Biopython code that builds the backbone (N, CA, C, O; Angstrom):
import numpy as np
from Bio.PDB.StructureBuilder import StructureBuilder

atoms = [
    (1, "ARG", "N", (24.744, 100.165, 132.483)),
    (1, "ARG", "CA", (26.045, 99.195, 132.884)),
    (1, "ARG", "C", (25.520, 97.841, 133.272)),
    (1, "ARG", "O", (24.413, 97.640, 133.772)),
    (2, "ASP", "N", (26.278, 97.084, 133.036)),
    (2, "ASP", "CA", (26.258, 95.569, 133.450)),
    (2, "ASP", "C", (25.946, 95.279, 134.966)),
    (2, "ASP", "O", (26.949, 95.593, 135.606)),
    (3, "CYS", "N", (25.225, 94.934, 135.571)),
    (3, "CYS", "CA", (24.855, 94.395, 136.880)),
    (3, "CYS", "C", (25.062, 93.189, 137.283)),
    (3, "CYS", "O", (24.815, 92.782, 138.418)),
    (4, "GLN", "N", (25.744, 92.245, 135.954)),
    (4, "GLN", "CA", (26.139, 90.969, 136.508)),
    (4, "GLN", "C", (25.309, 90.388, 136.773)),
    (4, "GLN", "O", (25.781, 89.369, 137.278)),
    (5, "ALA", "N", (23.784, 90.304, 136.783)),
    (5, "ALA", "CA", (22.797, 89.598, 137.245)),
    (5, "ALA", "C", (22.910, 89.404, 138.876)),
    (5, "ALA", "O", (22.540, 88.367, 139.427)),
    (6, "LEU", "N", (23.529, 90.651, 139.655)),
    (6, "LEU", "CA", (23.644, 90.534, 141.120)),
    (6, "LEU", "C", (23.258, 91.569, 141.611)),
    (6, "LEU", "O", (23.701, 92.696, 141.390)),
    (7, "PRO", "N", (22.002, 91.120, 142.644)),
    (7, "PRO", "CA", (21.519, 92.220, 143.030)),
    (7, "PRO", "C", (22.383, 93.499, 143.979)),
    (7, "PRO", "O", (22.099, 94.691, 144.091)),
    (8, "THR", "N", (23.268, 92.885, 144.445)),
    (8, "THR", "CA", (24.419, 93.678, 145.413)),
    (8, "THR", "C", (24.894, 94.967, 144.473)),
    (8, "THR", "O", (24.688, 96.131, 144.817)),
    (9, "VAL", "N", (25.513, 94.616, 143.321)),
    (9, "VAL", "CA", (25.754, 95.329, 142.168)),
    (9, "VAL", "C", (24.709, 96.352, 141.855)),
    (9, "VAL", "O", (24.960, 97.547, 142.012)),
    (10, "ALA", "N", (23.648, 95.972, 141.457)),
    (10, "ALA", "CA", (22.173, 96.704, 140.882)),
    (10, "ALA", "C", (22.094, 97.869, 141.840)),
    (10, "ALA", "O", (22.068, 99.034, 141.444)),
    (11, "VAL", "N", (22.050, 97.466, 143.298)),
    (11, "VAL", "CA", (21.698, 98.133, 144.259)),
    (11, "VAL", "C", (22.923, 99.254, 144.585)),
    (11, "VAL", "O", (22.656, 100.308, 145.162)),
    (12, "ASP", "N", (24.123, 98.955, 144.205)),
    (12, "ASP", "CA", (25.269, 99.904, 144.418)),
    (12, "ASP", "C", (25.239, 100.931, 143.365)),
    (12, "ASP", "O", (25.547, 102.106, 143.567)),
    (13, "LEU", "N", (24.806, 100.385, 142.074)),
    (13, "LEU", "CA", (24.707, 101.062, 141.256)),
    (13, "LEU", "C", (23.695, 102.700, 141.099)),
    (13, "LEU", "O", (23.805, 103.883, 140.775)),
    (14, "ALA", "N", (22.591, 101.541, 141.668)),
    (14, "ALA", "CA", (21.541, 102.777, 141.915)),
    (14, "ALA", "C", (21.655, 103.622, 142.688)),
    (14, "ALA", "O", (20.962, 104.635, 142.587)),
    (15, "VAL", "N", (22.695, 103.443, 143.838)),
    (15, "VAL", "CA", (22.944, 104.237, 145.028)),
    (15, "VAL", "C", (23.934, 105.490, 144.610)),
    (15, "VAL", "O", (23.802, 106.667, 144.945)),
    (16, "GLU", "N", (25.067, 104.849, 143.699)),
    (16, "GLU", "CA", (25.637, 105.483, 143.314)),
    (16, "GLU", "C", (25.161, 106.700, 141.895)),
    (16, "GLU", "O", (25.581, 107.856, 141.872)),
    (17, "TRP", "N", (24.396, 106.212, 141.012)),
    (17, "TRP", "CA", (23.811, 106.879, 140.321)),
    (17, "TRP", "C", (22.765, 108.130, 140.853)),
    (17, "TRP", "O", (22.584, 109.201, 140.274)),
    (18, "SER", "N", (22.323, 107.808, 141.742)),
    (18, "SER", "CA", (21.430, 108.665, 142.360)),
    (18, "SER", "C", (22.179, 110.081, 143.091)),
    (18, "SER", "O", (21.719, 111.167, 143.445)),
    (19, "LYS", "N", (23.094, 109.682, 143.110)),
    (19, "LYS", "CA", (24.049, 110.888, 143.590)),
    (19, "LYS", "C", (24.336, 111.772, 142.366)),
    (19, "LYS", "O", (24.624, 112.949, 142.586)),
    (20, "TYR", "N", (24.302, 111.465, 141.489)),
    (20, "TYR", "CA", (24.684, 112.120, 140.089)),
    (20, "TYR", "C", (23.376, 112.453, 139.470)),
    (20, "TYR", "O", (23.303, 112.405, 138.242)),
    (21, "GLY", "N", (22.474, 112.740, 140.075)),
    (21, "GLY", "CA", (21.187, 112.822, 139.374)),
    (21, "GLY", "C", (20.635, 111.971, 138.507)),
    (21, "GLY", "O", (20.258, 112.455, 137.440)),
    (22, "ARG", "N", (20.462, 110.609, 138.723)),
    (22, "ARG", "CA", (19.839, 109.833, 137.789)),
    (22, "ARG", "C", (18.727, 109.552, 138.458)),
    (22, "ARG", "O", (18.859, 108.931, 139.512)),
    (23, "HIS", "N", (17.461, 109.914, 138.038)),
    (23, "HIS", "CA", (16.464, 109.873, 138.536)),
    (23, "HIS", "C", (15.327, 108.499, 138.505)),
    (23, "HIS", "O", (14.506, 108.270, 139.392)),
    (24, "ALA", "N", (15.504, 107.770, 137.388)),
    (24, "ALA", "CA", (15.082, 106.516, 136.698)),
    (24, "ALA", "C", (15.997, 105.719, 136.308)),
    (24, "ALA", "O", (17.120, 105.987, 135.882)),
    (25, "PHE", "N", (15.230, 104.209, 136.544)),
    (25, "PHE", "CA", (15.976, 103.263, 136.092)),
    (25, "PHE", "C", (15.315, 102.132, 135.713)),
    (25, "PHE", "O", (14.355, 101.605, 136.276)),
    (26, "ILE", "N", (16.128, 101.647, 134.306)),
    (26, "ILE", "CA", (15.076, 100.657, 133.513)),
    (26, "ILE", "C", (16.241, 99.367, 133.965)),
    (26, "ILE", "O", (17.464, 99.485, 134.035)),
    (27, "GLY", "N", (15.401, 98.128, 134.237)),
    (27, "GLY", "CA", (15.942, 96.845, 134.374)),
    (27, "GLY", "C", (15.490, 96.487, 135.895)),
    (27, "GLY", "O", (14.974, 97.248, 136.713)),
    (28, "SER", "N", (15.785, 95.290, 136.023)),
    (28, "SER", "CA", (16.364, 94.357, 135.453)),
    (28, "SER", "C", (15.622, 93.055, 134.830)),
    (28, "SER", "O", (14.449, 92.851, 135.142)),
    (29, "LEU", "N", (16.153, 92.366, 134.142)),
    (29, "LEU", "CA", (15.450, 91.119, 133.661)),
    (29, "LEU", "C", (15.147, 90.206, 134.285)),
    (29, "LEU", "O", (14.497, 89.275, 133.809)),
    (30, "ARG", "N", (15.599, 90.268, 135.654)),
    (30, "ARG", "CA", (15.709, 89.068, 136.486)),
    (30, "ARG", "C", (14.793, 89.560, 137.832)),
    (30, "ARG", "O", (14.928, 90.729, 138.195)),
    (31, "SER", "N", (14.170, 88.964, 138.327)),
    (31, "SER", "CA", (12.981, 89.380, 139.520)),
    (31, "SER", "C", (14.274, 89.688, 140.595)),
    (31, "SER", "O", (14.393, 90.803, 141.102)),
    (32, "ALA", "N", (15.218, 88.588, 140.883)),
    (32, "ALA", "CA", (15.853, 88.561, 142.047)),
    (32, "ALA", "C", (16.863, 89.980, 142.232)),
    (32, "ALA", "O", (17.295, 90.272, 143.347)),
    (33, "VAL", "N", (17.171, 90.794, 141.042)),
    (33, "VAL", "CA", (17.741, 91.737, 140.968)),
    (33, "VAL", "C", (16.757, 93.358, 140.992)),
    (33, "VAL", "O", (17.052, 94.464, 141.445)),
    (34, "THR", "N", (15.608, 92.886, 140.338)),
    (34, "THR", "CA", (14.998, 94.118, 140.177)),
    (34, "THR", "C", (14.294, 94.626, 141.739)),
    (34, "THR", "O", (14.215, 95.807, 142.078)),
    (35, "GLY", "N", (13.781, 93.363, 142.637)),
    (35, "GLY", "CA", (13.419, 93.691, 144.054)),
    (35, "GLY", "C", (14.408, 94.234, 144.809)),
    (35, "GLY", "O", (13.904, 95.135, 145.480)),
    (36, "PRO", "N", (15.366, 94.146, 144.990)),
    (36, "PRO", "CA", (16.294, 94.861, 145.670)),
    (36, "PRO", "C", (16.669, 96.350, 145.276)),
    (36, "PRO", "O", (16.866, 97.108, 146.225)),
    (37, "LEU", "N", (16.796, 96.887, 143.939)),
    (37, "LEU", "CA", (17.249, 97.703, 142.969)),
    (37, "LEU", "C", (15.783, 98.817, 143.488)),
    (37, "LEU", "O", (15.884, 99.944, 143.972)),
    (38, "ALA", "N", (14.405, 97.997, 143.169)),
    (38, "ALA", "CA", (13.336, 98.836, 143.275)),
    (38, "ALA", "C", (13.241, 99.345, 144.936)),
    (38, "ALA", "O", (12.756, 100.402, 145.339)),
    (39, "LEU", "N", (13.878, 98.221, 145.774)),
    (39, "LEU", "CA", (13.808, 99.220, 147.209)),
    (39, "LEU", "C", (14.648, 99.949, 147.408)),
    (39, "LEU", "O", (14.479, 100.724, 148.349)),
    (40, "ALA", "N", (15.946, 100.035, 146.607)),
    (40, "ALA", "CA", (16.995, 100.877, 147.110)),
    (40, "ALA", "C", (16.521, 102.009, 146.328)),
    (40, "ALA", "O", (16.775, 103.077, 146.884)),
    (41, "ALA", "N", (15.880, 102.124, 145.154)),
    (41, "ALA", "CA", (15.677, 103.330, 144.357)),
    (41, "ALA", "C", (14.142, 104.044, 144.968)),
    (41, "ALA", "O", (13.788, 105.153, 144.568)),
    (42, "SER", "N", (13.260, 103.195, 146.041)),
    (42, "SER", "CA", (12.408, 103.692, 146.338)),
    (42, "SER", "C", (12.913, 105.015, 147.401)),
    (42, "SER", "O", (12.201, 106.003, 147.580)),
    (43, "ILE", "N", (14.016, 104.858, 147.934)),
    (43, "ILE", "CA", (14.411, 105.537, 149.296)),
    (43, "ILE", "C", (14.375, 106.795, 148.654)),
    (43, "ILE", "O", (13.559, 107.529, 149.212)),
    (44, "GLU", "N", (14.946, 107.328, 147.693)),
    (44, "GLU", "CA", (14.712, 108.466, 146.880)),
    (44, "GLU", "C", (13.543, 108.365, 145.895)),
    (44, "GLU", "O", (13.736, 108.914, 144.810)),
    (45, "SER", "N", (12.292, 107.721, 146.097)),
    (45, "SER", "CA", (11.377, 107.924, 145.147)),
    (45, "SER", "C", (11.732, 107.911, 143.601)),
    (45, "SER", "O", (11.044, 108.546, 142.802)),
    (46, "ASN", "N", (12.801, 107.185, 143.220)),
    (46, "ASN", "CA", (13.017, 106.793, 141.911)),
    (46, "ASN", "C", (12.396, 105.577, 141.339)),
    (46, "ASN", "O", (12.256, 104.477, 141.873)),
    (47, "PRO", "N", (12.029, 105.994, 140.090)),
    (47, "PRO", "CA", (10.997, 104.814, 139.319)),
    (47, "PRO", "C", (12.140, 103.931, 138.897)),
    (47, "PRO", "O", (13.284, 104.253, 138.577)),
    (48, "VAL", "N", (11.489, 102.565, 138.978)),
    (48, "VAL", "CA", (12.001, 101.178, 138.187)),
    (48, "VAL", "C", (11.145, 100.845, 137.127)),
    (48, "VAL", "O", (9.942, 100.595, 137.212)),
    (49, "ILE", "N", (11.965, 100.861, 135.958)),
    (49, "ILE", "CA", (10.711, 100.141, 134.990)),
    (49, "ILE", "C", (11.634, 98.826, 134.687)),
    (49, "ILE", "O", (12.835, 98.815, 134.417)),
    (50, "SER", "N", (10.854, 97.867, 134.791)),
    (50, "SER", "CA", (11.506, 96.328, 134.174)),
    (50, "SER", "C", (10.905, 96.079, 133.544)),
    (50, "SER", "O", (9.697, 96.306, 133.606)),
    (51, "TYR", "N", (11.654, 95.327, 132.390)),
    (51, "TYR", "CA", (10.716, 94.960, 131.031)),
    (51, "TYR", "C", (11.000, 93.181, 131.286)),
    (51, "TYR", "O", (10.594, 92.505, 130.341)),
    (52, "GLY", "N", (11.522, 92.533, 132.230)),
    (52, "GLY", "CA", (11.278, 90.965, 132.080)),
    (52, "GLY", "C", (10.991, 90.320, 133.764)),
    (52, "GLY", "O", (10.860, 89.111, 133.955)),
    (53, "SER", "N", (10.942, 91.096, 134.619)),
    (53, "SER", "CA", (10.775, 90.799, 136.230)),
    (53, "SER", "C", (9.377, 90.602, 136.250)),
    (53, "SER", "O", (8.472, 91.419, 136.078)),
    (54, "THR", "N", (9.331, 89.039, 136.557)),
    (54, "THR", "CA", (7.640, 88.379, 136.563)),
    (54, "THR", "C", (7.251, 87.811, 138.009)),
    (54, "THR", "O", (6.203, 87.176, 138.124)),
    (55, "ALA", "N", (8.135, 88.044, 139.185)),
    (55, "ALA", "CA", (7.802, 87.517, 140.131)),
    (55, "ALA", "C", (6.591, 88.356, 140.889)),
    (55, "ALA", "O", (6.594, 89.586, 140.942)),
    (56, "ALA", "N", (5.614, 87.575, 141.434)),
    (56, "ALA", "CA", (4.218, 88.173, 141.850)),
    (56, "ALA", "C", (4.479, 88.943, 142.686)),
    (56, "ALA", "O", (3.849, 89.979, 142.893)),
    (57, "THR", "N", (5.990, 88.348, 143.639)),
    (57, "THR", "CA", (5.718, 89.186, 145.189)),
    (57, "THR", "C", (5.682, 90.819, 144.613)),
    (57, "THR", "O", (5.192, 91.714, 145.303)),
    (58, "LEU", "N", (6.218, 91.045, 143.377)),
    (58, "LEU", "CA", (6.998, 92.547, 142.854)),
    (58, "LEU", "C", (5.687, 93.164, 142.691)),
    (58, "LEU", "O", (5.689, 94.283, 142.177)),
    (59, "SER", "N", (4.569, 92.655, 143.028)),
    (59, "SER", "CA", (3.557, 93.223, 142.673)),
    (59, "SER", "C", (2.808, 93.803, 143.889)),
    (59, "SER", "O", (1.658, 94.220, 143.746)),
    (60, "ASP", "N", (3.438, 93.840, 145.091)),
    (60, "ASP", "CA", (2.928, 94.213, 146.238)),
    (60, "ASP", "C", (3.623, 95.667, 146.351)),
    (60, "ASP", "O", (4.788, 95.831, 146.714)),
    (61, "ARG", "N", (2.595, 96.849, 145.929)),
    (61, "ARG", "CA", (2.836, 98.232, 145.895)),
    (61, "ARG", "C", (3.114, 98.750, 147.094)),
    (61, "ARG", "O", (3.614, 99.861, 146.918)),
    (62, "ALA", "N", (3.015, 98.422, 148.498)),
    (62, "ALA", "CA", (3.464, 98.774, 149.473)),
    (62, "ALA", "C", (5.038, 98.622, 149.693)),
    (62, "ALA", "O", (5.761, 99.564, 150.016)),
    (63, "SER", "N", (5.442, 97.416, 149.494)),
    (63, "SER", "CA", (6.970, 97.043, 149.297)),
    (63, "SER", "C", (7.755, 97.684, 148.328)),
    (63, "SER", "O", (8.947, 97.971, 148.439)),
    (64, "TYR", "N", (6.876, 97.929, 147.190)),
    (64, "TYR", "CA", (7.681, 98.559, 145.842)),
    (64, "TYR", "C", (6.733, 99.579, 145.030)),
    (64, "TYR", "O", (6.187, 99.363, 143.947)),
    (65, "PRO", "N", (6.675, 100.703, 145.792)),
    (65, "PRO", "CA", (6.102, 101.810, 145.503)),
    (65, "PRO", "C", (6.334, 102.449, 144.108)),
    (65, "PRO", "O", (5.477, 103.104, 143.515)),
    (66, "THR", "N", (7.542, 102.199, 143.662)),
    (66, "THR", "CA", (8.074, 103.030, 142.611)),
    (66, "THR", "C", (8.294, 102.177, 141.263)),
    (66, "THR", "O", (8.798, 102.632, 140.237)),
    (67, "LEU", "N", (7.842, 100.901, 141.438)),
    (67, "LEU", "CA", (8.126, 99.809, 140.447)),
    (67, "LEU", "C", (7.083, 99.567, 139.525)),
    (67, "LEU", "O", (5.953, 99.336, 139.954)),
    (68, "SER", "N", (7.364, 99.594, 138.066)),
    (68, "SER", "CA", (6.745, 99.392, 137.220)),
    (68, "SER", "C", (7.047, 98.230, 136.319)),
    (68, "SER", "O", (8.248, 98.020, 136.154)),
    (69, "ARG", "N", (6.183, 97.408, 135.684)),
    (69, "ARG", "CA", (6.842, 96.557, 134.694)),
    (69, "ARG", "C", (6.056, 96.485, 133.335)),
    (69, "ARG", "O", (4.880, 96.845, 133.278)),
    (70, "THR", "N", (6.697, 96.041, 132.312)),
    (70, "THR", "CA", (6.255, 95.964, 131.074)),
    (70, "THR", "C", (5.549, 94.653, 130.710)),
    (70, "THR", "O", (5.057, 94.502, 129.592)),
    (71, "VAL", "N", (5.500, 93.697, 131.666)),
    (71, "VAL", "CA", (5.382, 92.179, 131.399)),
    (71, "VAL", "C", (4.483, 91.918, 132.366)),
    (71, "VAL", "O", (4.474, 92.704, 133.314)),
    (72, "LEU", "N", (3.492, 90.745, 132.374)),
    (72, "LEU", "CA", (2.695, 90.228, 133.308)),
    (72, "LEU", "C", (3.359, 89.862, 134.496)),
    (72, "LEU", "O", (4.553, 89.586, 134.388)),
    (73, "ASN", "N", (2.823, 89.803, 135.619)),
    (73, "ASN", "CA", (3.559, 88.567, 136.833)),
    (73, "ASN", "C", (3.171, 87.031, 136.059)),
    (73, "ASN", "O", (2.642, 86.720, 134.992)),
    (74, "ASP", "N", (3.788, 86.227, 137.310)),
    (74, "ASP", "CA", (4.063, 84.859, 136.997)),
    (74, "ASP", "C", (2.780, 84.434, 137.540)),
    (74, "ASP", "O", (2.345, 83.489, 136.881)),
    (75, "ALA", "N", (1.908, 84.823, 138.622)),
    (75, "ALA", "CA", (0.866, 84.596, 138.803)),
    (75, "ALA", "C", (-0.230, 84.681, 137.790)),
    (75, "ALA", "O", (-0.850, 83.664, 137.479)),
    (76, "VAL", "N", (-0.488, 85.810, 137.278)),
    (76, "VAL", "CA", (-1.156, 85.667, 136.005)),
    (76, "VAL", "C", (-0.952, 84.985, 134.889)),
    (76, "VAL", "O", (-1.916, 84.819, 134.141)),
    (77, "VAL", "N", (0.215, 84.496, 134.571)),
    (77, "VAL", "CA", (0.470, 83.847, 133.762)),
    (77, "VAL", "C", (0.385, 82.612, 133.922)),
    (77, "VAL", "O", (0.281, 81.877, 132.940)),
    (78, "ALA", "N", (0.415, 82.047, 135.391)),
    (78, "ALA", "CA", (0.312, 80.661, 135.807)),
    (78, "ALA", "C", (-0.829, 80.283, 135.693)),
    (78, "ALA", "O", (-1.042, 79.122, 135.344)),
    (79, "ASP", "N", (-2.123, 81.380, 136.021)),
    (79, "ASP", "CA", (-3.355, 81.180, 136.081)),
    (79, "ASP", "C", (-4.116, 80.984, 134.636)),
    (79, "ASP", "O", (-4.970, 80.135, 134.379)),
    (80, "SER", "N", (-3.606, 81.950, 133.796)),
    (80, "SER", "CA", (-3.796, 81.727, 132.290)),
    (80, "SER", "C", (-3.626, 80.241, 131.768)),
    (80, "SER", "O", (-4.517, 79.562, 131.257)),
    (81, "MET", "N", (-2.393, 79.887, 131.981)),
    (81, "MET", "CA", (-2.229, 78.644, 131.698)),
    (81, "MET", "C", (-2.762, 77.514, 131.962)),
    (81, "MET", "O", (-2.942, 76.587, 131.172)),
    (82, "ILE", "N", (-3.131, 77.578, 133.510)),
    (82, "ILE", "CA", (-3.999, 76.274, 133.559)),
    (82, "ILE", "C", (-5.582, 76.744, 133.188)),
    (82, "ILE", "O", (-6.346, 75.837, 132.857)),
    (83, "ARG", "N", (-5.864, 77.494, 133.211)),
    (83, "ARG", "CA", (-7.384, 77.778, 132.684)),
    (83, "ARG", "C", (-7.323, 77.535, 131.331)),
    (83, "ARG", "O", (-8.297, 76.857, 131.003)),
    (84, "GLY", "N", (-6.482, 77.836, 130.248)),
    (84, "GLY", "CA", (-6.335, 77.295, 129.114)),
    (84, "GLY", "C", (-6.529, 75.922, 128.800)),
    (84, "GLY", "O", (-7.237, 75.431, 127.921)),
    (85, "LEU", "N", (-5.803, 75.374, 129.642)),
    (85, "LEU", "CA", (-5.441, 73.925, 129.507)),
    (85, "LEU", "C", (-6.885, 73.171, 129.947)),
    (85, "LEU", "O", (-7.428, 72.255, 129.330)),
    (86, "PHE", "N", (-7.311, 73.754, 131.074)),
    (86, "PHE", "CA", (-8.670, 73.049, 131.258)),
    (86, "PHE", "C", (-9.718, 73.557, 130.387)),
    (86, "PHE", "O", (-10.832, 73.037, 130.465)),
    (87, "ALA", "N", (-9.468, 74.683, 129.416)),
    (87, "ALA", "CA", (-10.411, 74.974, 128.555)),
    (87, "ALA", "C", (-10.302, 73.895, 127.292)),
    (87, "ALA", "O", (-11.375, 73.612, 126.760)),
    (88, "LEU", "N", (-9.204, 73.326, 126.813)),
    (88, "LEU", "CA", (-8.958, 72.459, 126.048)),
    (88, "LEU", "C", (-9.414, 71.070, 126.405)),
    (88, "LEU", "O", (-9.329, 70.092, 125.663)),
    (89, "GLY", "N", (-10.060, 71.098, 128.005)),
    (89, "GLY", "CA", (-9.938, 69.700, 128.228)),
    (89, "GLY", "C", (-9.196, 69.075, 128.909)),
    (89, "GLY", "O", (-9.737, 68.172, 129.547)),
    (90, "TRP", "N", (-8.174, 69.192, 129.031)),
    (90, "TRP", "CA", (-6.863, 68.560, 129.827)),
    (90, "TRP", "C", (-7.629, 68.770, 131.355)),
    (90, "TRP", "O", (-8.249, 69.766, 131.729)),
    (91, "THR", "N", (-7.376, 67.503, 132.104)),
    (91, "THR", "CA", (-7.668, 67.224, 133.618)),
    (91, "THR", "C", (-6.606, 66.966, 134.270)),
    (91, "THR", "O", (-6.577, 67.195, 135.479)),
    (92, "ARG", "N", (-5.608, 66.482, 133.667)),
    (92, "ARG", "CA", (-4.231, 65.975, 134.059)),
    (92, "ARG", "C", (-3.000, 66.807, 133.551)),
    (92, "ARG", "O", (-2.623, 67.061, 132.407)),
    (93, "MET", "N", (-2.423, 67.197, 134.970)),
    (93, "MET", "CA", (-1.044, 68.088, 134.365)),
    (93, "MET", "C", (-0.051, 67.952, 135.155)),
    (93, "MET", "O", (-0.069, 67.759, 136.371)),
    (94, "ALA", "N", (0.913, 68.065, 134.383)),
    (94, "ALA", "CA", (2.331, 68.109, 135.699)),
    (94, "ALA", "C", (3.324, 69.613, 135.106)),
    (94, "ALA", "O", (3.595, 70.182, 134.048)),
    (95, "ILE", "N", (3.566, 69.724, 136.411)),
    (95, "ILE", "CA", (4.819, 71.142, 136.379)),
    (95, "ILE", "C", (5.867, 70.553, 136.030)),
    (95, "ILE", "O", (5.917, 69.393, 136.441)),
    (96, "LEU", "N", (7.013, 70.998, 135.236)),
    (96, "LEU", "CA", (8.675, 70.766, 135.747)),
    (96, "LEU", "C", (8.850, 72.598, 135.718)),
    (96, "LEU", "O", (8.381, 73.539, 135.079)),
    (97, "PHE", "N", (9.677, 72.410, 136.663)),
    (97, "PHE", "CA", (10.360, 73.857, 137.042)),
    (97, "PHE", "C", (11.484, 73.587, 137.395)),
    (97, "PHE", "O", (11.761, 72.519, 137.942)),
    (98, "VAL", "N", (12.554, 74.756, 137.075)),
    (98, "VAL", "CA", (13.741, 74.762, 137.864)),
    (98, "VAL", "C", (13.554, 74.779, 139.804)),
    (98, "VAL", "O", (12.773, 75.648, 140.193)),
    (99, "ASP", "N", (14.107, 74.038, 140.754)),
    (99, "ASP", "CA", (14.092, 74.433, 141.568)),
    (99, "ASP", "C", (14.753, 75.359, 142.628)),
    (99, "ASP", "O", (15.499, 75.147, 143.584)),
    (100, "ASP", "N", (14.140, 76.561, 142.038)),
    (100, "ASP", "CA", (14.822, 77.791, 142.821)),
    (100, "ASP", "C", (13.301, 78.945, 143.300)),
    (100, "ASP", "O", (12.094, 78.759, 143.455)),
    (101, "THR", "N", (13.941, 79.753, 143.363)),
    (101, "THR", "CA", (12.584, 80.756, 144.130)),
    (101, "THR", "C", (11.764, 80.714, 143.233)),
    (101, "THR", "O", (10.626, 80.289, 143.429)),
    (102, "TRP", "N", (12.299, 81.267, 141.753)),
    (102, "TRP", "CA", (11.446, 81.846, 140.574)),
    (102, "TRP", "C", (10.481, 80.255, 140.497)),
    (102, "TRP", "O", (9.267, 80.342, 140.679)),
    (103, "GLY", "N", (10.949, 79.217, 140.293)),
    (103, "GLY", "CA", (10.395, 77.852, 139.703)),
    (103, "GLY", "C", (9.356, 77.770, 141.183)),
    (103, "GLY", "O", (8.131, 77.775, 141.064)),
    (104, "ARG", "N", (9.960, 77.703, 142.398)),
    (104, "ARG", "CA", (8.789, 77.264, 143.414)),
    (104, "ARG", "C", (7.722, 78.391, 143.375)),
    (104, "ARG", "O", (6.566, 77.967, 143.379)),
    (105, "ASN", "N", (7.859, 79.649, 143.340)),
    (105, "ASN", "CA", (6.843, 80.655, 143.175)),
    (105, "ASN", "C", (6.158, 80.245, 142.330)),
    (105, "ASN", "O", (5.016, 79.929, 142.665)),
    (106, "PHE", "N", (6.562, 80.080, 140.901)),
    (106, "PHE", "CA", (5.798, 79.765, 139.622)),
    (106, "PHE", "C", (4.557, 78.366, 140.002)),
    (106, "PHE", "O", (3.334, 78.322, 139.863)),
    (107, "VAL", "N", (5.464, 77.449, 140.471)),
    (107, "VAL", "CA", (4.281, 76.632, 140.833)),
    (107, "VAL", "C", (3.439, 77.017, 142.015)),
    (107, "VAL", "O", (2.277, 76.740, 141.717)),
    (108, "LYS", "N", (3.490, 77.473, 143.088)),
    (108, "LYS", "CA", (2.782, 77.947, 143.982)),
    (108, "LYS", "C", (1.526, 78.840, 143.437)),
    (108, "LYS", "O", (0.370, 78.685, 143.831)),
    (109, "ASP", "N", (1.939, 79.789, 142.476)),
    (109, "ASP", "CA", (0.938, 80.691, 141.981)),
    (109, "ASP", "C", (0.042, 79.566, 140.897)),
    (109, "ASP", "O", (-1.159, 79.763, 140.718)),
    (110, "ALA", "N", (0.706, 78.474, 140.259)),
    (110, "ALA", "CA", (-0.421, 77.699, 139.350)),
    (110, "ALA", "C", (-1.634, 77.221, 140.473)),
    (110, "ALA", "O", (-2.628, 76.607, 140.085)),
]
sb = StructureBuilder()
sb.init_structure("model")
sb.init_model(0)
sb.init_chain("A")
sb.init_seg("    ")
for serial, (resi, resn, name, xyz) in enumerate(atoms, 1):
    if name == "N":
        sb.init_residue(resn, " ", resi, " ")
    sb.init_atom(name, np.array(xyz, "f"), 0.0, 1.0, " ", f" {name:<3s}", serial, name[0])
structure = sb.get_structure()
């Protein structure tokens, strides 16, 4: 079902579906939704597999013990980008980003 990119809707769906025997969840694309979903799912030890959530904070196994991802986290991507540019001989770079939680964390990780 469509969680409308809203963490509260995703959590409500996880709680509802757990009552009806759903034992694993796939999604969400957005880290802001996956984090709360994974917290709710972990109460019943239900796994969550995200195909697009990249926030490095989601790598904390103590906080998100049942979360797995099919993508690299932002810290790995940011580090790889910077190393690649240095390898090309670039020494002066600028990072353009959206001023939200994702963008600020990406810059911090870079």
